[in-house]
N, C-alpha and C positions, 0 to 999 in steps of 0.2 A: 504494500500500500504506500502511496506517496503521501507527503505531508498534508496536502489539501484534503485528501480522502480521510486521513486520520482526524483532521480538525473537524470535518463534517460529522464523522462518526461520534466524536466526543460531544459535539453540540447536540446531536440527536439523542444520545444516551442521557445527557443531562436533562433535556426536555422530557424524555420518556420517563425518567426517574421522578421528576417533579409531578408529572401527570399521575403516575401510579400512586404516589404518596398522597396527592390531593384528593383523589377519588376513593381512597381507602384500600388500595391494593398493596400498600406497603412498598418499600424500596425493592427494586429488582436485585437479584443476586449478581455477583461479579461477572458471571457469564451471560447476563442479560435476561435470564429466566425470571419468572415471577415467583412470589412466595407460594408455598403449597396451597392447592385448592383454587388456583386461578390460571387463566390462560388467555390466549388472544385468537382472533379470527380475522382473516383478510378475505376480501372478495373483489372481483373485477366485474363491473356492470357495463354493458354496452347498450346503446340505443340504436336500433335498426334505422338505417338511412341517415345517420349523423356521424360526423367525425368528432364533435364536441359532446362528450358524455356527461357533462356537468348538470347538476340540479336534480339528480335522481334521489328520491327519498329512500334511505335504507333504514329499516327499523328492525332491531333485535330485542324482543321482549320489552318494549317500551323505550329502550335507548334509541335515539335517532340521530342521523347525520346525513348531509347531502354529499354526493360525489363531486369531485373536482372534474376538470376537463378530461382527465385520463380514465375516469370511471372507477378508480380504486378507493376502497374504504378499509378501515382498521378499527377493531373494537377490542377493548380489554373486557373480559367476561369472567364470571365465576364458573367453577367447574360444574358440569351438568349438561342437560339437554336444553337447546334453545331453538327458536324459530326465527328465521330471517325473512323479511318481506321487502321487496324492492318495487317501487312504483313511480310513475311519472305521468302527468296529464298527457292524454293522447296515445298512451301505450297500455298494453295488457300487463298487469302485475305478475310477478313470479314469487314463489314462496318455497322454502325448504327448511327441513329440520336437520340439526347437526348436534354433535356432542363435543364439548370442550373437556379434555382430560387434563389431569394434573401437569401443569407447566409445559404443555405441548401446544405448538401452534396449529391452527386449523386453517388450511388454505382451500377455500371453496373454489370449485371450478368456475370459470367465467360464465356469465349468464347474459343472454341477449334479450332485451324486452322487445316484443313484437309491436310494431307501429300500427296505427289506424283506428284506435278506439276514441274517435273525436267526441262522442257524446258521453263517454264515461260509464257506459252500461255493462262493462266487462265482456263485451262481445264486439268483434269487428263485423259489421253488417251493412245493409243498404242505407240505413239511417246515417251512418258515417259518410257514405258517398254523397248523400244529399247535402250534408253540411259543407263538404268540399266543393260540390257543384255550385252551391249558392254563393260562395265566396271566390269562385274560380277567376283568376286573372287579377285579383286585387293585390296591391303591394303599397303600403303595408296591408296585411290581411284585414278585410272588413269584419271577419269573425276569427279571432285568434285560435280557436279550436281547429280551424281548417288548415292551418299551417303545420302539418304533421311533422315535417322534417326541420322546422325551426329556422328556415333560411330567409324569413321575412317576406315571403310571397306565397301565394297559393297557385300552384301550377300542376302539371302532369305528374311530377314526382310524388306529390302528396296523394294524388289519386292512385298511382301505382302501388304505393305502400299499403293503401287500403285493399286494393285488388289482390295483391299476393297473399294477404292474410285474411281474406274474406272467409268467415265461418269459424275463425279461431276464437277461443274464449279463455278468460282468466280463471284460475291461475294457470300460467304456462309452465311447462316442466323446466326445472333448473338445468343449466348447462345447454339449453336449446340454442342452436345456431341459426341465424337468419341471414339470408342473402342480402348484402348491402346494396340498396337501390340508389342509383345516382352517382356513386363514387366508390372507390375502394375504401374499405373500412379496416383499420388496424386493430 
């Protein structure tokens, strides 16, 4: 490791220790593990049809945070079983149960939220197409729900996202992969 990497690691561990201490998990051990009975979970959330994956609400048993543009989240959790739910307006939510074991990290597989639920009824259907059709061609969108891919305009890409997911309903399976409409998605 170079000097810059070591400096960043030291800053990260300092912040991590402070967070652990402040929320009642105690100080981490010298190797970075948590005190007995605690652990952590990471997940990667993708939004179908977008390159910016920020703003997804991630909830684990009442604890909540929003994803950054890369879609990653990190939670410190007590040992035991937990349920994670990820949701975003215009998308079908996904949910999964997982277990945190003593001092072990849990890295959940990536999940892609399927686009097209413009009306929020947990189903991609013709009503969603009606919303996009009514606002079609507007920029900025005359109805924000119609801008499925969040690009600031209602166009054919928004309609395609609904079309490829027509009939899907929430919750969607965790780890589901979606074809990125409109551009390559990383």
